N, C-alpha and C positions, 0 to 999 in steps of 0.2 A: 198589633204591630202595624207599622205604616207600610203602605204599598209602594213599590217602586214606580215612579212616574216616567213614562217615555213619551216622546213626541216625534212624529215623522210626517212630512208632507202636510203639515197643518192639522193632523189628527193626533189626539193624545190617548194614551192607554195606561191604566193602572194595573200593576201585576202584584198580587200577593205572593210572597215567597215564604218558605219555611226552612228551617235549618237547625243545627245543633247549638248555635251561638247567638247571643243577643248582646249588642254593645250600646252603651249610652253616650258614646262620643265617637267622633270621626277618626281621631288619632289611634285609639286602640284597634279600630276596624282596619285602618291602614296597616298597622303592625301585623295584624292577622293575615291580611292579603299578602304582605311581603314574606311572611312565614309559610305561605302556601296553603292556607286554610280554605281556599275556594273563591268563588265569585264574590265581589264586593261592589257596592253602588256608592261611589265616592266622587265628590266634585273633581272635575278634570284638573283644575288649578293645583290641587293637592297631589295628584298622581303623575302629572306630565313629566317631571324629571325622572321618575321611576320607569315610566314607559320608554322614554328616550334612552335610558341606561340599560334597558332590557331586563330590569328586575320585575316588571309587571307587563302583562299582555292585555291590550285593549280589545274588548269584544263589543259588538253592537255599537260601533262607532257612529253610525247615522242617528242613533237615538241616545247619545251619551248624556250624562248628567252634566249640565253646564253650570 
């Protein structure tokens, strides 16, 4: 599995995550997030409207996936 990549204040960090689900595309992952399956690491452009509408909650904003 790929690690989640975060950057803050010029430093980067890779975090390996484990879970019950594996997706091979971003849109099924987005659907799972909207259905309440947990944390997802999705490009902000794809989730911005859902955050604004209150369907998703953004966490780790300072290190978000751009």
